[in-house]
N, CA, C and O of each residue as an XYZ file, in Angstrom:
928
protein
N     144.644     81.705     81.096
C     144.810     82.919     81.941
C     143.940     84.141     81.070
O     144.183     84.366     79.885
N     143.026     84.793     81.753
C     142.270     85.770     81.219
C     143.209     86.858     80.967
O     144.256     87.032     81.592
N     142.732     87.637     79.933
C     143.494     88.836     79.659
C     142.996     90.262     80.287
O     141.789     90.335     80.518
N     143.752     91.327     80.567
C     143.056     92.279     81.603
C     141.787     92.806     80.791
O     141.006     93.417     81.521
N     141.472     92.734     79.723
C     140.238     93.256     79.013
C     138.933     92.355     79.291
O     137.846     92.781     79.682
N     139.290     90.945     78.990
C     138.346     90.080     79.621
C     137.931     89.959     80.940
O     136.774     89.874     81.350
N     138.981     89.959     81.582
C     139.007     90.099     83.184
C     138.057     91.262     83.694
O     137.264     91.111     84.624
N     138.227     92.447     82.976
C     137.641     93.513     83.338
C     135.953     93.504     82.726
O     135.018     94.015     83.343
N     135.842     92.882     81.536
C     134.440     92.624     81.066
C     133.838     91.823     81.862
O     132.670     92.152     82.069
N     134.235     90.763     82.465
C     133.596     89.898     83.408
C     133.066     90.681     84.723
O     131.904     90.636     85.126
N     134.153     91.427     85.336
C     134.076     92.044     86.252
C     132.745     92.917     86.163
O     131.855     92.876     87.012
N     132.731     93.636     85.129
C     131.543     94.610     84.973
C     130.285     94.040     84.917
O     129.353     94.581     85.512
N     130.075     92.647     84.051
C     129.011     91.945     84.263
C     128.449     91.594     85.530
O     127.252     91.705     85.796
N     129.477     91.098     86.438
C     129.349     90.576     87.730
C     128.512     91.938     88.640
O     127.509     91.870     89.350
N     129.334     93.087     88.304
C     128.649     94.257     89.035
C     127.173     94.847     88.598
O     126.304     95.318     89.332
N     127.169     94.666     87.126
C     125.639     94.834     86.540
C     124.653     93.966     87.117
O     123.542     94.329     87.504
N     125.178     92.645     87.162
C     124.118     91.547     87.734
C     123.748     91.902     89.126
O     122.588     92.051     89.509
N     124.878     92.037     89.902
C     124.616     92.384     91.361
C     123.817     93.523     91.618
O     123.013     93.474     92.549
N     123.931     94.610     90.878
C     123.047     95.994     90.776
C     121.670     95.540     90.416
O     120.741     96.129     90.968
N     121.412     94.627     89.615
C     120.028     94.412     89.094
C     119.446     93.609     90.212
O     118.320     93.979     90.545
N     119.949     92.589     90.876
C     119.461     91.700     91.867
C     119.231     92.625     93.152
O     118.437     92.276     94.026
N     119.831     93.610     93.219
C     119.649     94.529     94.626
C     118.496     95.311     94.554
O     118.039     95.803     95.586
N     117.850     95.530     93.231
C     116.707     96.707     92.977
C     115.401     95.760     93.457
O     115.264     94.582     93.125
N     114.582     96.427     94.205
C     113.327     95.776     94.367
C     112.123     96.903     94.103
O     112.193     97.937     94.768
N     111.067     96.752     93.200
C     110.251     97.519     93.110
C     108.810     97.000     93.753
O     108.321     95.882     93.586
N     108.273     98.058     94.504
C     107.162     97.543     95.350
C     105.773     98.398     94.577
O     105.949     99.495     94.048
N     104.745     97.889     94.599
C     103.580     98.534     93.916
C     102.481     98.627     95.078
O     102.285     97.707     95.872
N     101.785     99.844     95.087
C     100.795    100.164     96.124
C      99.634    100.594     95.599
O      99.761    100.947     94.426
N      98.426    100.703     96.090
C      97.279    101.584     95.551
C      96.062    100.793     95.171
O      95.687     99.832     95.843
N      95.440    101.211     94.071
C      94.252    100.612     93.641
C      94.276     99.711     92.502
O      95.341     99.185     92.177
N      93.106     99.466     91.808
C      93.075     98.456     90.510
C      94.152     98.707     89.495
O      94.815     97.820     88.959
N      94.287    100.232     89.240
C      95.086    100.548     88.267
C      96.661     99.980     88.367
O      97.379     99.768     87.390
N      96.969     99.815     89.531
C      98.246     99.122     89.964
C      98.108     97.714     90.144
O      98.900     96.933     89.616
N      97.063     97.300     90.922
C      96.937     96.020     91.100
C      96.703     95.013     89.861
O      97.027     93.827     89.904
N      96.178     95.558     88.895
C      95.929     94.869     87.291
C      94.966     93.828     87.391
O      94.655     93.136     86.422
N      94.460     93.685     88.583
C      93.687     92.582     88.755
C      94.324     91.380     89.371
O      93.649     90.353     89.444
N      95.544     91.390     89.819
C      96.410     90.534     90.329
C      97.069     89.905     89.264
O      96.722     90.039     88.091
N      98.215     89.074     89.726
C      98.908     88.349     88.776
C      99.966     88.988     88.230
O     100.316     90.079     88.681
N     100.639     88.375     87.150
C     101.850     89.021     86.513
C     101.715     90.026     85.290
O     102.620     90.392     84.541
N     100.462     90.363     85.264
C     100.202     91.484     84.190
C     100.025     93.051     84.761
O      99.783     94.057     84.094
N     100.191     92.956     85.977
C     100.197     94.318     86.413
C     101.500     95.073     86.131
O     102.553     94.436     86.114
N     101.491     96.413     85.905
C     102.422     97.251     85.561
C     103.822     97.233     86.270
O     104.926     97.309     85.729
N     103.467     97.094     87.860
C     104.826     96.899     88.502
C     105.479     95.675     88.204
O     106.709     95.681     88.221
N     104.847     94.577     87.921
C     105.526     93.201     87.598
C     106.046     93.290     86.240
O     107.215     92.932     86.092
N     105.345     93.733     85.129
C     105.940     94.120     83.905
C     107.219     94.996     83.898
O     108.222     94.710     83.244
N     107.083     96.136     84.721
C     108.331     96.948     84.837
C     109.511     95.792     85.355
O     110.550     95.611     84.720
N     109.237     95.197     86.360
C     110.281     94.592     87.066
C     111.038     93.645     85.904
O     112.254     93.579     85.727
N     110.094     92.999     85.232
C     110.719     91.756     84.604
C     111.397     92.432     83.245
O     112.275     91.796     82.661
N     111.045     93.515     82.836
C     111.807     94.494     81.869
C     112.946     94.832     82.003
O     113.808     94.884     81.125
N     113.080     95.199     83.585
C     114.368     95.702     84.361
C     115.164     94.828     84.623
O     116.327     95.129     84.895
N     114.751     93.569     84.607
C     115.270     92.370     85.411
C     115.504     92.527     86.930
O     116.471     92.160     87.597
N     114.462     93.116     87.280
C     114.504     93.610     88.863
C     113.476     92.670     89.558
O     112.631     91.982     88.984
N     113.703     92.766     90.928
C     112.471     91.922     91.706
C     111.350     93.002     91.738
O     111.568     94.210     91.828
N     110.257     92.482     91.662
C     109.160     93.421     91.791
C     108.042     92.505     92.782
O     107.948     91.282     92.682
N     107.284     93.273     93.675
C     106.201     92.862     94.614
C     105.191     93.784     94.432
O     105.410     94.994     94.378
N     103.812     93.156     94.309
C     102.633     94.235     94.085
C     101.866     94.013     95.175
O     101.387     92.894     95.357
N     101.605     95.218     96.196
C     100.660     95.062     97.105
C      99.486     95.788     97.043
O      98.805     96.047     98.035
N      99.180     96.184     95.719
C      97.868     96.947     95.509
C      96.801     96.247     95.644
O      97.000     95.045     95.466
N      95.724     96.541     95.895
C      94.271     95.982     95.706
C      93.382     96.868     95.167
O      93.268     98.038     95.530
N      92.654     96.251     94.177
C      91.563     96.913     93.717
C      90.506     97.355     94.603
O      90.137     96.768     95.620
N      89.970     98.629     94.053
C      88.922     98.990     95.215
C      89.601     99.929     96.269
O      88.864    100.713     96.867
N      90.850     99.919     96.531
C      91.423    100.611     97.460
C      91.235    102.050     97.437
O      91.167    102.590     96.333
N      91.130    102.829     98.603
C      91.244    104.374     98.552
C      92.601    104.755     99.429
O      93.445    103.932     99.780
N      92.629    106.138     99.700
C      93.703    106.512    100.167
C      94.036    106.004    101.622
O      95.166    105.856    102.088
N      92.608    105.720    102.361
C      92.795    105.373    103.745
C      93.140    103.923    103.942
O      93.271    103.433    105.063
N      93.296    103.182    102.710
C      93.694    101.737    102.594
C      95.381    101.273    102.578
O      95.909    100.170    102.722
N      95.992    102.732    102.319
C      97.367    102.547    101.920
C      98.068    102.141    103.082
O      99.098    101.493    102.892
N      97.698    102.406    104.329
C      98.622    102.074    105.581
C      98.476    100.456    105.782
O      99.476     99.748    105.901
N      97.241     99.968    105.808
C      97.214     98.478    105.804
C      98.120     97.665    104.789
O      98.599     96.562    105.056
N      98.314     98.397    103.487
C      98.951     98.013    102.471
C     100.542     97.892    102.854
O     101.286     96.912    102.843
N     100.768     99.206    103.183
C     102.224     99.201    103.909
C     102.791     98.258    104.846
O     103.911     97.748    104.831
N     101.639     98.076    105.840
C     101.917     97.093    106.818
C     102.157     95.810    106.190
O     103.129     95.171    106.593
N     101.335     95.259    105.143
C     101.547     93.984    104.630
C     102.734     93.839    104.139
O     103.370     92.793    104.272
N     103.224     95.007    103.434
C     104.694     95.023    102.768
C     105.785     94.764    103.673
O     106.878     94.412    103.228
N     105.538     94.938    105.147
C     106.319     94.768    106.108
C     107.679     94.913    105.668
O     108.004     95.918    105.035
N     108.635     93.868    105.982
C     110.153     94.013    106.105
C     110.590     94.282    104.252
O     111.789     94.377    103.989
N     109.744     94.366    103.303
C     109.957     94.521    102.055
C     110.217     96.214    102.027
O     110.953     96.734    101.188
N     109.758     96.705    102.697
C     109.852     98.141    102.707
C     111.382     98.741    102.851
O     111.917     99.716    102.322
N     111.900     97.683    103.854
C     113.262     98.357    104.187
C     114.179     97.791    102.886
O     115.325     98.240    102.883
N     113.927     97.097    102.053
C     114.626     96.497    101.013
C     114.182     97.261     99.524
O     114.846     97.080     98.503
N     113.121     98.023     99.556
C     112.829     98.515     98.530
C     113.410     99.842     97.786
O     113.326    100.919     98.376
N     113.925     99.776     96.656
C     114.463    100.693     95.890
C     113.792    101.724     95.176
O     114.173    102.867     94.926
N     112.616    101.075     94.854
C     111.461    102.003     94.058
C     110.272    101.507     94.533
O     110.068    100.311     94.739
N     109.364    102.526     94.738
C     107.922    102.682     94.968
C     107.356    103.174     93.967
O     107.835    104.207     93.499
N     106.049    102.513     93.288
C     105.380    102.947     92.163
C     103.896    102.846     92.721
O     103.543    101.862     93.372
N     103.076    103.863     92.450
C     101.555    103.501     93.015
C     100.581    104.519     92.344
O     100.943    105.643     91.997
N      99.340    104.043     92.194
C      98.003    104.901     91.952
C      97.244    104.883     93.063
O      97.007    103.787     93.570
N      96.668    106.189     93.709
C      95.836    106.246     94.453
C      94.807    107.715     94.402
O      95.160    108.784     93.903
N      93.825    107.511     94.882
C      92.991    108.813     94.640
C      91.801    108.520     93.741
O      90.787    109.192     93.930
N      91.804    107.596     92.785
C      90.753    107.516     92.122
C      89.473    106.795     92.477
O      88.429    106.894     91.834
N      89.655    106.042     93.585
C      88.355    105.508     94.050
C      87.895    106.567     95.171
O      86.742    106.509     95.597
N      88.791    107.527     95.644
C      88.020    108.443     96.637
C      87.466    109.432     95.631
O      86.443    110.008     96.003
N      87.983    109.780     94.306
C      87.053    110.691     93.617
C      85.873    109.781     93.063
O      84.846    110.396     92.778
N      85.871    108.463     92.877
C      84.876    107.666     92.164
C      84.780    108.115     90.687
O      83.832    108.767     90.250
N      85.969    107.663     89.869
C      86.234    108.022     88.686
C      84.772    107.484     87.796
O      84.111    108.210     87.054
N      84.559    106.373     88.028
C      83.156    105.829     87.074
C      81.903    106.547     87.400
O      81.084    106.630     86.485
N      81.609    107.080     88.539
C      80.376    107.977     88.873
C      80.907    109.309     88.256
O      80.180    109.797     87.390
N      82.005    109.944     88.547
C      82.139    111.121     87.939
C      82.291    111.288     86.384
O      82.049    112.322     85.762
N      82.763    110.012     85.821
C      82.575    110.264     84.385
C      80.980    110.276     83.869
O      80.534    110.975     82.959
N      80.248    109.326     84.684
C      78.987    109.410     84.387
C      78.116    110.792     84.446
O      77.186    111.093     83.697
N      78.664    111.572     85.551
C      78.134    112.685     86.062
C      78.274    113.711     84.680
O      77.354    114.416     84.267
N      79.584    113.625     84.094
C      79.981    114.482     82.997
C      79.059    113.803     81.610
O      78.464    114.571     80.854
N      79.034    112.468     81.421
C      78.648    112.053     80.238
C      76.978    112.228     80.124
O      76.363    112.583     79.118
N      76.488    111.922     81.268
C      74.800    112.040     81.257
C      74.343    113.306     81.486
O      73.475    113.798     80.765
N      74.966    114.058     82.671
C      74.402    114.890     83.291
C      75.307    116.595     82.742
O      74.863    117.720     82.971
N      76.318    116.340     82.171
C      77.047    117.251     81.773
C      77.448    118.159     82.825
O      77.289    119.369     82.666
N      77.989    117.656     83.961
C      78.070    118.524     85.312
C      79.653    118.189     85.489
O      80.142    117.363     86.259
N      80.374    119.110     84.507
C      82.107    118.979     84.857
C      82.452    119.769     86.028
O      83.233    119.249     86.824
N      81.931    121.138     86.315
C      82.439    121.795     87.305
C      82.209    121.397     88.519
O      82.888    121.917     89.405
N      81.295    120.472     88.852
C      81.080    119.811     90.215
C      82.064    118.830     90.452
O      82.628    118.826     91.546
N      82.379    117.928     89.520
C      83.196    116.844     89.334
C      84.608    117.615     89.568
O      85.329    117.309     90.518
N      84.908    118.494     88.769
C      86.442    119.375     88.698
C      86.718    119.789     90.172
O      87.824    119.633     90.691
N      85.592    120.356     90.848
C      85.917    120.960     92.238
C      86.333    119.862     93.288
O      87.093    120.070     94.234
N      85.672    118.558     92.962
C      85.843    117.606     93.918
C      87.184    116.845     93.710
O      87.830    116.459     94.684
N      87.605    116.630     92.407
C      88.935    116.347     92.138
C      90.041    117.141     92.825
O      90.882    116.596     93.541
N      90.006    118.512     92.569
C      90.903    119.497     93.165
C      90.842    119.257     94.570
O      91.948    119.268     95.109
N      89.935    119.057     95.265
C      89.821    118.864     96.713
C      90.402    117.639     97.435
O      90.430    117.468     98.653
N      90.867    116.806     96.467
C      91.727    115.549     96.725
C      93.121    116.040     97.225
O      93.604    115.518     98.230
N      93.673    116.862     96.669
C      95.113    117.282     97.058
C      95.605    117.288     98.250
O      96.664    116.682     98.418
N      95.003    117.937     99.329
C      95.483    117.668    100.653
C      95.772    116.360    101.175
O      96.779    116.047    101.811
N      94.576    115.445    100.777
C      94.928    114.088    101.357
C      95.945    113.318    100.604
O      96.640    112.464    101.154
N      96.036    113.619     99.336
C      97.129    112.988     98.647
C      98.360    113.233     99.092
O      99.201    112.344     99.228
N      98.594    114.670     99.397
C      99.947    114.861     99.940
C     100.269    114.200    101.266
O     101.426    113.811    101.423
N      99.337    114.015    102.294
C      99.142    113.288    103.372
C      99.660    111.884    103.090
O     100.708    111.439    103.559
N      98.910    111.289    102.357
C      99.225    109.934    101.875
C     100.440    109.546    101.123
O     100.852    108.391    101.228
N     101.076    110.444    100.340
C     102.386    110.229     99.646
C     103.327    110.521    100.955
O     104.292    109.759    101.021
N     103.233    111.386    101.899
C     104.126    111.706    102.914
C     104.319    110.518    103.653
O     105.420    110.136    104.048
N     103.060    109.831    103.871
C     103.183    108.472    104.769
C     103.952    107.510    104.185
O     104.849    106.966    104.830
N     103.647    107.131    102.672
C     104.702    106.148    101.959
C     105.951    106.554    102.152
O     106.816    105.704    102.365
N     106.274    107.919    102.115
C     107.866    108.282    102.032
C     108.264    108.125    103.447
O     109.431    107.841    103.721
N     107.270    108.308    104.464
C     108.101    108.022    105.755
C     108.395    106.445    106.201
O     108.933    106.063    107.240
N     107.919    105.707    105.188
C     107.782    104.260    105.559
C     108.985    103.453    104.903
O     109.099    102.234    105.026
N     109.885    104.269    104.181
C     110.660    103.483    103.398
C     111.928    104.420    103.602
O     111.852    105.586    103.989
N     113.165    103.718    103.273
C     114.661    104.512    103.446
C     114.474    105.746    102.678
O     113.602    105.902    101.823
N     115.326    106.594    103.027
C     115.469    107.987    102.380
C     116.079    107.831    101.015
O     115.847    108.673    100.147
N     116.830    106.820    100.792
C     117.125    106.581     99.313
C     116.241    105.896     98.345
O     116.584    105.753     97.172
N     115.176    105.493     98.780
C     114.230    104.924     98.012
C     113.505    105.945     97.187
O     113.187    107.042     97.648
N     113.216    105.511     95.789
C     112.818    106.521     94.770
C     111.387    106.094     94.813
O     111.094    104.905     94.689
N     110.445    107.066     94.993
C     108.981    107.260     95.093
C     108.417    107.734     94.028
O     108.749    108.882     93.733
N     107.495    107.091     93.201
C     106.894    107.704     92.213
C     105.155    107.513     92.048
O     104.511    106.481     91.858
N     104.720    108.846     92.193
C     103.099    108.577     91.930
C     103.005    108.409     90.505
O     103.667    109.067     89.703
N     102.153    107.496     90.195
C     101.700    107.276     88.547
C     100.431    107.780     88.332
O      99.434    107.381     88.934
N     100.443    108.846     87.294
C      99.009    109.295     86.883
C      98.265    108.198     86.354
O      98.721    107.140     85.920
N      96.811    108.636     86.452
C      95.768    107.831     85.735
C      95.888    108.105     84.294
O      95.839    109.250     83.845
N      96.043    107.061     83.577
C      96.533    107.254     81.996
C      95.162    107.807     81.460
O      94.059    107.501     81.914
N      95.408    108.667     80.426
C      94.404    109.196     79.663
C      93.552    108.342     78.694
O      93.770    108.600     77.511
N      92.680    107.435     78.918
C      92.039    106.385     78.355
C      90.920    106.873     77.535
O      90.262    106.063     76.881
N      90.621    108.257     77.513
C      89.265    108.898     76.740
C      90.102    109.944     75.888
O      91.003    110.669     76.311
N      89.584    109.860     74.537
C      90.119    110.659     73.372
C      89.320    111.998     73.791
O      88.666    112.208     74.812
N      89.617    112.970     72.512
C      89.060    114.300     72.496
C      87.960    114.120     71.548
O      87.369    115.176     71.320
N      87.530    113.142     70.955
C      86.702    113.040     69.935
C      85.320    113.002     70.416
O      85.035    113.530     71.491
N      84.265    112.295     69.547
C      82.778    112.454     70.017
C      82.323    110.801     69.947
O      81.324    110.413     69.341
N      83.148    110.022     70.601
C      82.631    108.654     70.414
C      81.735    108.405     71.725
O      80.987    107.430     71.798
N      81.862    109.355     72.757
C      80.735    109.247     73.800
C      80.447    110.620     74.051
O      81.275    111.508     73.848
N      79.054    110.864     74.580
C      78.702    112.279     74.899
C      79.601    113.003     75.971
O      80.105    112.440     76.943
N      79.737    114.438     75.626
C      80.652    115.037     76.301
C      82.054    114.560     76.386
O      82.658    114.641     77.456
N      82.567    114.103     75.398
C      83.791    113.236     75.470
C      85.072    114.058     75.932
O      86.013    113.624     76.595
N      84.886    115.411     75.405
C      85.969    116.278     75.742
C      86.278    116.733     77.114
O      87.395    117.095     77.483
N      85.133    116.687     77.900
C      84.881    117.033     79.212
C      85.336    115.932     80.282
O      85.805    116.066     81.412
N      85.008    114.718     79.472
C      85.339    113.519     80.237
C      87.086    113.265     80.216
O      87.702    112.754     81.151
N      87.662    113.717     79.015
C      89.023    113.676     78.747
C      89.557    114.716     79.836
O      90.410    114.378     80.657
N      89.071    115.857     79.805
C      89.558    116.990     80.677
C      89.622    116.433     82.278
O      90.592    116.678     82.995
N      88.639    115.776     82.662
C      88.585    115.303     83.922
C      89.734    114.364     84.095
O      90.313    114.588     85.158
N      90.311    113.286     83.329
C      91.191    112.661     83.382
C      92.600    113.538     83.501
O      93.453    113.198     84.321
N      92.759    114.500     82.771
C      93.857    115.479     82.901
C      93.743    116.062     84.182
O      94.793    116.087     84.824
N      92.828    116.495     84.671
C      92.610    117.215     85.939
C      93.157    116.478     86.996
O      93.904    116.945     87.856
N      92.709    115.129     86.905
C      92.912    113.951     87.835
C      94.499    114.088     88.169
O      95.037    114.349     89.245
N      95.083    113.821     86.870
C      96.524    113.621     86.858
C      97.387    114.914     87.162
O      98.529    114.931     87.622
N      96.690    115.865     86.849
C      97.486    117.384     87.327
C      97.753    117.568     88.851
O      98.769    118.054     89.348
N      96.429    116.994     89.633
C      96.124    116.999     90.900
C      97.155    116.295     91.463
O      97.827    116.784     92.371
N      97.382    115.032     90.954
C      98.260    113.876     91.507
C      99.710    114.543     91.473
O     100.461    114.590     92.447
N      99.999    115.070     90.161
C     101.345    115.781     90.047
C     101.848    116.801     90.870
O     103.018    116.962     91.216
N     100.469    117.747     91.265
C     100.903    118.970     92.076
C     101.151    118.033     93.490
O     102.277    118.033     93.988
N     100.356    117.459     93.938
C     100.606    116.700     95.237
C     101.803    115.898     95.510
O     102.294    115.790     96.634
N     102.301    115.285     94.353
C     103.463    114.705     94.303
C     104.765    115.893     94.579
O     105.749    115.782     95.310
N     104.411    116.852     93.841
C     105.729    117.813     93.983
C     105.805    118.418     95.544
O     106.785    118.684     96.240
N     104.355    118.525     95.809
C     104.399    119.134     97.165
C     104.930    118.304     98.420
O     105.391    118.773     99.460
N     104.728    116.718     98.019
C     105.316    116.038     99.188
C     106.729    115.495     98.769
O     107.217    114.568     99.416
N     107.343    116.002     97.791
C     108.588    115.625     97.418
C     108.838    114.459     96.902
O     109.862    113.835     97.181
N     107.993    114.057     96.147
C     108.178    112.695     95.552
C     108.189    112.776     94.006
O     107.897    113.861     93.502
N     108.520    111.652     93.149
C     108.499    111.645     91.780
C     107.000    111.448     91.060
O     105.996    111.077     91.668
N     107.052    111.721     89.874
C     105.704    111.532     89.183
C     106.194    111.196     87.878
O     107.176    111.742     87.375
N     105.368    110.107     87.211
C     106.027    109.651     85.968
C     104.929    110.197     84.974
O     103.859    109.606     84.829
N     105.207    111.204     84.385
C     104.546    111.938     83.633
C     104.203    111.152     82.285
O     103.122    111.300     81.714
N     105.055    110.436     81.894
C     104.851    109.773     80.553
C     103.579    108.874     80.354
O     103.049    108.557     79.289
N     103.170    108.497     81.800
C     102.151    107.392     81.822
C     100.734    107.952     81.220
O      99.853    107.293     80.668
N     100.771    109.333     81.481
C      99.501    110.116     81.275
C      98.972    109.929     79.666
O      97.797    109.699     79.384
N      99.888    110.049     78.829
C      99.686    109.979     77.470
C      99.861    108.589     76.776
O      99.658    108.474     75.567
N     100.264    107.469     77.610
C     100.732    106.478     77.045
C      99.806    105.949     76.146
O     100.273    105.340     75.183
N      98.496    106.055     76.257
C      97.500    105.392     75.333
C      97.035    106.461     74.297
O      95.851    106.513     73.965
N      97.832    107.188     73.862
C      97.607    108.270     72.802
C      97.390    107.430     71.581
O      98.286    106.708     71.144
N      96.095    107.528     70.975
C      95.939    106.725     69.636
C      95.153    105.491     70.079
O      94.422    104.935     69.259
N      95.260    105.026     71.339
C      94.817    103.694     71.636
C      93.678    104.013     72.858
O      93.469    103.142     73.702
N      93.134    104.990     72.893
C      91.921    105.157     73.806
C      90.885    104.362     73.509
O      90.691    103.975     72.357
N      90.103    104.032     74.533
C      88.771    103.313     74.382
C      88.068    103.614     73.350
O      87.806    104.784     73.069
N      87.625    102.480     72.567
C      86.639    102.783     71.336
C      87.248    103.062     70.292
O      86.666    103.401     69.262
N      88.861    102.932     70.435
C      89.489    103.051     69.029
C      89.789    101.881     68.503
O      89.431    100.806     68.983
N      90.637    102.062     67.224
C      90.349    100.550     66.708
C      91.451     99.743     67.382
O      91.265     98.546     67.161
N      92.400     99.941     68.034
C      93.098     99.142     68.875
C      93.508     99.588     70.073
O      94.647     99.983     70.320
N      92.250     99.513     71.120
C      92.086    100.197     72.436
C      93.057     99.190     73.370
O      93.301     97.987     73.285
N      93.486    100.208     74.273
C      94.357     99.747     75.177
C      93.712     99.904     76.630
O      94.299     99.745     77.701
N      92.484    100.223     76.446
C      91.315    100.364     77.630
C      90.090     99.804     77.277
O      89.583     99.910     76.160
N      89.546     99.122     78.359
C      88.104     98.767     78.065
C      87.096    100.055     78.124
O      87.487    101.131     78.575
N      86.011     99.896     77.722
C      85.076    100.844     77.510
C      84.707    101.259     78.808
O      85.409    101.051     79.797
N      83.377    101.974     78.830
C      82.634    102.448     80.117
C      81.650    101.368     80.753
O      81.165    101.519     81.874
N      81.430    100.397     80.038
C      80.557     99.176     80.560
C      81.332     97.916     80.410
O      82.283     97.820     79.633
N      80.807     96.733     81.342
C      81.255     95.521     81.081
C      82.505     95.244     81.973
O      82.842     96.021     82.867
N      83.164     94.110     81.683
C      84.252     93.656     82.402
C      85.499     94.363     82.312
O      86.299     94.186     81.394
N      85.703     95.343     83.476
C      87.142     95.982     83.493
C      86.629     97.356     83.043
O      87.509     98.146     82.700
N      85.419     97.758     82.988
C      85.055     99.024     82.663
C      85.829    100.130     83.026
O      86.027    100.185     84.239
N      86.344    101.056     82.349
C      87.058    102.370     82.622
C      88.448    101.954     83.179
O      88.988    102.662     84.029
N      88.993    100.908     82.755
C      90.379    100.345     83.249
C      91.037     99.943     81.837
O      90.500     99.693     80.758
N      92.601     99.974     82.284
C      93.330     99.367     80.957
C      93.036     98.081     80.874
O      92.570     97.506     81.857
N      93.259     97.426     79.698
C      93.282     96.032     79.275
C      94.540     95.476     79.399
O      95.403     96.086     80.030
N      94.806     94.239     78.808
C      96.196     93.629     79.340
C      97.205     94.342     78.401
O      98.361     94.477     78.803
N      96.856     94.801     77.197
C      97.787     95.483     76.346
C      97.941     96.901     77.112
O      99.020     97.474     76.960
N      97.068     97.447     77.830
C      97.212     98.767     78.459
C      98.311     98.528     79.859
O      99.197     99.319     80.184
N      98.050     97.510     80.404
C      98.887     97.547     81.725
C     100.307     97.110     81.372
O     101.294     97.348     82.067
N     100.303     96.341     80.037
C     101.684     96.102     79.556
C     102.467     97.370     78.969
O     103.689     97.511     78.920
N     101.519     98.220     78.555
C     102.104     99.575     78.022
C     102.617    100.171     79.038
O     103.826    100.404     79.046
N     101.763    100.555     80.145
C     102.103    101.153     81.353
C     103.369    100.571     81.844
O     104.363    101.232     82.142
N     103.262     99.312     81.906
C     104.778     98.741     82.622
C     106.013     99.167     81.688
O     107.121     99.425     82.157
N     105.707     99.215     80.305
C     106.657     99.804     79.556
C     107.276    101.029     79.738
O     108.481    101.280     79.712
N     106.291    101.801     79.933
C     106.763    103.376     80.077
C     107.315    103.748     81.543
O     108.140    104.643     81.727
N     106.752    102.946     82.576
C     107.449    102.957     83.722
C     108.780    102.397     83.831
O     109.562    103.111     84.459
N     109.266    101.251     83.363
C     110.333    100.871     83.373
C     111.307    101.616     82.674
O     112.472    101.550     83.065
N     110.992    102.364     81.634
C     111.856    103.089     80.800
C     112.281    104.316     81.630
O     113.452    104.687     81.720
N     111.048    105.024     82.338
C     111.353    106.011     83.079
C     112.362    105.683     84.316
O     113.285    106.433     84.634
N     112.096    104.625     84.878
C     112.751    104.315     86.170
C     114.308    104.142     85.532
O     115.289    104.657     86.068
N     114.354    103.546     84.626
C     115.811    103.095     84.092
C     116.613    104.457     83.581
O     117.838    104.354     83.520
N     116.124    105.493     83.277
C     116.719    106.709     83.056
C     116.895    107.465     84.233
O     117.923    108.131     84.354
N     115.949    107.454     85.210
C     116.110    108.443     86.412
C     116.810    107.473     87.693
O     117.059    107.981     88.786
């Protein structure tokens, strides 16, 4: 016969296990969330760390106007989702071309104006996602991680870093207006591990995976997202 203490302990384990199995993370957006597909993307990494279910509907190259199709593909999963995480807007800005405009042409002001102009469409996209799930579902816009340092590894590096800051700040402002969450800690998750550092969490500006997190980077974002979700 179980003592009251052990009976209570086992009951708590059952309750915790049930709570974990009832949680479902869905990922949407572009390549920063798709992670090239497979189990290395940050929504899947976060799900594994939390022992939750996770499904990723993000597609590389997607823009904001591709989000409705991703939501449609998710279908019934939207009704079961407890948490939504996503990145979007980077391809609407054209991050690679924008960085090139800064690095080669030193044209930060024009790129900054374009970045700020994305806010209304971001707000509309966030509200669309919000309307597609249950009121109790927690929705988080994930910033584009700062993968560029403030040093002199590339021309005009400081302004290139400023662009990533401005993009994340624009995402944050849009999230606040739309009434959804924002995982701020992702923004600085690569501190000390920016591209061209001794131990980078991001690819460089050329070659495979250019201007994107590498495997270590996606894993790190997953850790940060899991930690934030667990505490909130």
